[in-house]
N, C-alpha and C positions, 0 to 999 in steps of 0.2 A: 357259177356259184352265187352271183348276185353282188350287191353292194353292201359294204359293212363300215361301221364307224369304230375306229380303234379307240379304246378307252384306257388301255394300259399297255406299256411296252417296256421291255428290259433289254439293254444292250450289253454285250460282252465283247471286249476287245483284248487281245493279248499280243505278245511280240510277233513280229512277222506280219503276215496278212490275214491272221485268223480273226474272224468276226462272226458273231452269233447274236441272234435276238429272239426274244419271246414276246408275244403280245396277246391281248385279249380284245375281242371285237364283238359288237352287237349289230344286228341287222339295221340297215339304214332306214328301213320302213317303220321303225319303232316310233310310237307317238310321243313318248316321254322318256327322257334319259333317266337311268337309274340313279338313286341317291349315292353320291360317292362315299366310300368308307375310308375316310382320311384319318390316320392315326396321328394324334397330337404329339408333336416332337417334345421330348423332355430335355430341357436345357440344363447343363451342369455348370458349376462355378467356373468363372473365367477371369484370367488376369487382364488388367486394363491399365491405361495411363490417362490421367486427368488432362483434358485439353482446355477446359474453361470452368470457372466457378462463378461467373457473372450471370447468375440466374436473372432473366429479365423480369420475373415476377417476384424476386426477392424472397424465395422460399428455401434457400440453402441447397439447391440442387446443383449437380455438376454434369458436364458432358465428358464422355470418355471415349477412348478408342481401344477396343479389345486387341489382343496381341495378333490375332489372325486377320484383322482388318488392315487394308492397305491405306496409303496416304490419301487424305481427302474423305475417308469414311469416318463416321463418328455416330454415337448414339444420340438419342434425344436427351432431354433433361431428366436426370436420374436422381431419385431420392437417396439420402445418406442415412445409414443406420447409426443410432446413437444410444448410449447406455440409458439415457432418460430424456424424453422430449414430449412436449405437449403444451397445454395452457392451464390456467386456473382462473378463479374468480377475480384475482388481483392482477394476473399476468396474462395478457391476451395472446402473446406470441413469444417464442424463444424461451419458454420455461423449461429448464433442464440443462443438458450438457450440449453446448454448441461449439463444434469444431469441424469446420468444413475443410476437406482436403485442398491442398494447394495445387496449382497448375504444375504438372510434371510428376506429381506423386504417383506411385504405383498402388493400385487398389485391387480388391477382390470383389467381383460381381457375383451376386446370387440372383435367383429368378423366382418370383412369387409363384407358387404352385408349379414350378418348373417351366413356366411359360416364357419363351424367348422374347416376347413382346413386353414383359413386365420386369425389367432388371432393377436392382437396387445395389448400392454400395454397401458391402458388409463391413469393410474396414480398410485401413491402409497397411502397407507392408514396407519395412525397411529392405534395402538391397545391399549389395556389397560395398557401395560407396556412401550410403547414407546412414547405415546402422553403426552404432558404437557400443551397444549393449549396456549392461548395468554394472560394469567394472568388476574387479576381483570380488568374489563372493556374492555377486549379484546384489550388492548392498544399496546401489543408487537407483532411485526412481525419480523421474523428472517429467516436467511439462514445459515445453519450450515453443515459443511462437516464431513466426517468420522474422521479426525484427531482432530477436535475441532475448526478449523478456522471458524469464524462466522461474519455475518453482521446482526446487530440488529437495528430495528427501533422502537422507543418508542413514541407513540402518546401522552402519558401523559405529556411529556416534549418537544415533537417535536425533540427529539435527534436521532442521528445516530452514532453507534459505530461499528468499525471494529477491530477485534482481529485475531491474528494468534497463532499457537501452541507455538511459541517461546517467547510469552509474549509481543510482539509489539502491540500497540493499537493506534487507531486514533478516537477521539471523537468530534463530533459536538453536543454541549450541547443544541441546540435549542434556546439559548439566544444570539447568535452571537459570541460565543467563540469556538475556535478550540484548542485542545491539542493533541500532538503526544508524545507517550511514547515508548522508546526503551530500551530493557533490556541490550543490549551490545553496539551497535553502531548505528549511524544515518548518512546516506550518501545521499546527494542530487547532482545529476549530471545534468548539462545543457550543450547543445551543443555550444551555442554562448553567450547568455546573461542571467544572473539571477538577479532578482530584488526583493527587499523587501521594500514595502512602508507602512508607518503607518501614519494615520491621514489625508490622502489625500481625497479631495473632487472633484467633477466633474470639477469645474472651478478654482481650486487652487492646488498648489503643496503640496506634503505630508510634514508633520512636521518632519518626520525622514525617511531616505532612505538609503538603501545599494544596490549598483549596482556593479556587477562583470561581466567581459566579457572574451572571449576566447583569448584576446591579453595580458592577465595578468594585466589588469587595475582594481583596486578596488576603488570605491568612497563611502565614508561614510559621510552622511550629517545629521546635526541636526539643527533645527531652533533656539534652545536656548542653549543647552549644550551637550557636549559629554564627558563622563567620562570613563577612563580606570582604573581599580583597581585590584591589586593583593596583598592580605594580607594588609600590612600597606603602600604599595606604590600606588600612584595614579597620573594620569595625567588628568587634567580638562581643557577643552577648552570651553569657553563661548562665547555667541553672541556679547559681548561688546569688543571682540578682545583680551581678556586676556587668557593666558595659565599658569596654576599653576601645578608645578611638586613637589610632596611630596614623600620623600623616606629617608632611612637611609644612603644610599650610591649611588652616581650618577656617572656613568662611561661612557665615550665616547671613542671609538676606531675607528680611521680612517687611511686608508692606504696612502692617498695622502695629504689631507688638511682638515681643519675645519675652518669654517667662522661663526662669529657672527656679525651681522650688526644691528646697531640702528641708522638709518638715516645716519649722517656724522661721527659717531663713529663706530669703528669696531675692532674686534680681528681676526687676521689671524694666524693660526697654521699650520706649514709645518713640514716635517720630521726633518729638521735641522735649522728651523727658527721660531721664535715667534715674531709677530708684533702687537703692541697695538697702536691705533691711536684715537685721539680726536681733534676736531676742536678748542675747547676752553680751556679745562683743563682736565688733567689726574691726579687723586689723589690716592695715596696709603696711607692708614691710619691703624694704629694698636694701641690699648691701651697699648701694651707691647713692642714688638720688631719687627723690620723689618730688615731682612737680605738680602743684595744684594751681590751676590757672582759670580765671574767669574774665570774660570781656567787660563785665560791669561790677558785680558785687559777689563777695564770698561771705556767707554767714556761718559762724561757728557758735553753736548753742548747746550748752550743757545745763540740764535741769538742776544739777547740784554743783559740779565743779567743771572747770576747764583747765587741764594741766598741760603746760607747754614746757618741755624739758630739752635742754641742749647745752653743750659746752659753750656755745656762743649763740645768742639770739639777736638778730638784727631786725629792726622794724623800719620801714620806709627807707631802706638803704639802696 
């Protein structure tokens, strides 16, 4: 019959010693082999486990092992699908949603055009030990990182809560209230102006306001009252023009001078001079003793009269 080249063979084996095969062959004298008619395999989605996310090129790819692969087998570096990803004129890389699966995560692989050589990660899947669901009524939505930082949205209250690993939290309770909790410190930085307004409406000024700018100016305003209180000491400023200072001891230190003015009456204090003035009358009164002492001279001058009155007057005694 001559010599032939087998180009296709099919083996059939069953229980026992049954064996059968079918093959196709061409004459060995043929000058050129016929073009093979190879049907492109169509890959379906595959479950896989992430083995590494340390992409040597820093492109956010992962390496996985599909469930049917044995130990030691793995894919090459596989791209990860994301809801939004790309670049822009201002952002050259990582514009969009960046969440790379962690090592050990279960993922679902898809294949571009069904090509087994072109896999990509379609997404991650919770399993029986990692999934917790959205709670009763499926009200809870969350985003949680490996370290425990989280963003949680609760539709039962309409609330939003942001947590970090260090214990700092920000809570929008859904009722119009915002609370910020810091375990150690709380710092707010503003380049030019920082404002806090309370009670303001569209066409009216706020009832209370704090404004600070980068020139070192701080304005604190209250429509009714401002109170500063430390322990038993307090300063109260009210809208009727009154200021009340309450304390055990009140001390004023000034390098140059101190002035207290009440219309046409005033007190001037300088490093070497004290001056008290009143347009109508100045009165010193004590239920016990008033001492007036000078190291050198005391002058008493009345443009009209000098009245000295007492049950007993002693001079040079």
